[in-house]
N, C-alpha and C positions, 0 to 999 in steps of 0.2 A: 165547640157545637155543642148544644143542649140535645138531650136524647130525642126530644120530639122533631128535631130539624133531621138529626141523624134516621130517624124513622122516615121522613117524607123522602129525604134524598134515597134510601135504602128503597124504597118502594118503587121509585121509579128505575130502578138499575136491575132491580131483580125480578126472577119470573114470579107470577101470585102464588105457586105453591111454594117456591123458596122463600118468599117473603113471609108465610103465613109460618112456615118451618122458624124462621128467625125469630119472629115474634114467639113461637111457644117456646124456644130455647129460653129467649130471655125471660120471659114470665117465670118457667120453672127453674131457671139459674137463680133469680131474686127470691122465689120462694125457698130454695136450699139454702141461698146466705142467710134468711132470716134464722133458719134453725141452726146453722154453724157460727151465728155469730159474726158473719161478714158484712162488709159495705154492700148494701142491695144495688145502690145505683150501679157499682162497677161491676157488680154480676149482671145486671141487666145489659149494661151497654157490652160487656163482652159478649153475652149471648147473643145480641141483636148483631153484632158485627162479624160474629165467628164464619159467616160465611159469604160476607161480602162481595169476595171474589170467584164463587163457586160458579156462576154462571158463563164463564169465558170456556171457550173449546179447549181440549187438551194442548192444542199446539200453540192456542193465546198464551195459555197459562206459561208454557215452557218460554215463549218468546218473552212475555212480559218480565218472568223471572230473571231471563239473562239481562234484558235490559235495565233491570233496577240493581243488578249485581247480588241478587239473593242465592245463597249455595241451593246446589241442586246434587243431590246423592246420585249415583248410578240407578238405585232402584226407582228414584223419583223420576228418573230419564224415561226409565222402562214405563212408569206408571205415573205420568204426569198429572193425574187426578188429584193426587194429593198434594200437589202444589199449591191448591187452594187455600189452603192454612197458614201458609208462610205468606202468601201473597194476600190474604184477607188482613193479617196482622200489618203488613207494609201499608195497604189501602187504609186501616183503622187510622194508623198515624198520619199519613200526607193527605188523605181526602176527608178524615173525620175529625181530626184535630185530636185524637187520641195520644197523649205523653207518659201515662200511667204505664210502666213496664209490667204490674201483674196483669193488668188486662190485657196487653199486646202478648204476653207469655201464654196465656189462658187461650188465647186466638189460635197462635201458634201450633201449641199443643193439643188442641182440641181433636185431631184425627188417630194419629198414632200415640199418644201420650209419650210420657218418658219417665225414667227412673228419677224418683224424689220429687214428685210434683207437689206445688201447693196447694192448699186447700183450694183455692180459684181455681187452680187449673182442673182439678179433681172435679168441681163442681161443672164446668163447662164440658169435659169430656162426657159427663154422666149424663147432665140435661140435654146435650144433644142427642144423645141415644134414648132417653125416656121422655120428651117432651110429648105433650099429648095427641099430636098429629102423627105420631109414627106408628106404622102398621103394629099391630100386636104380633110378636115373635115369641117364641118358647120362653116361658119364665119370665115374661113381661111384667106382670103383676107383682111377683116376687120382688123382682129387681126396683121397680118403682118404689115399693114399701123400702126396701133396705136404703134407697136413695136419703130417705127421710131420717132414718136411725142409725146406721151406720155407714160412713163414705167409703171407708178402707174395703169393707165387706163388698159394699157393692159393685166398687171399681173392679175387687178380685173377681169378681161374680159375671161381669160383663167382660172383662179381658179372657177369661177362661171359655166362656163360651163362643168368644170370637176366633181365639186360636183353635179351639176344636171345629168348629165350622170352618175357617180357612184351611187349615190342616187336610180336611177330607177333600176340599177341593183342589188343592196344589199346595206343596209345600213353599215352592217358588213365588207364591202369591200372598207371603206375609212378609210386611215392611220390616225390616231389622230392627227398627225403633220401637214397632209392636212388640216385636220378640223381647227385646231388652225391658220394655215396661213389663212385659208379663213376667219375665225372670225375676226382675227386682220385687215385684210387689206378691207375687203367686209363692216362687219359690224360695223368695228371700224372707218371708214372714213366717 
């Protein structure tokens, strides 16, 4: 399926706001891919489809992951909103015809991150955070600049801010995979 058809199908499935966000991530990811010498089409497709399962309710995400035998961690069981990443990767393959494992990986890890991410994984993770439709968070201007200058520094900046923010809320509200990602990139560097 070409990207135009993907966009048409996606626009019918998502809310207007979620569709605009997905278009923003697609655009931002393609721009970042140009800077880092990656295939812009892969980045655009991963950005476009990263949230294709986001609009389901938490209960529906759980139900669909179980139906398709997708792994569900104990944290995800308690916080099923996070399942949209795995489910989106599954639907990217099954409903949108994406077979490229790099694209599917970037979609899978765009929410929690993981240790030793590929460049495309990092781009989608960051593009989801910085795309133009996102509200301005503290340090957003600096993070947006870093995204186009130093991918790892930008990733570390986002992870540090996220862990700091989530730690203030409740230590139990941090996904173990996000902590692992933080440990790998922030403490391991």
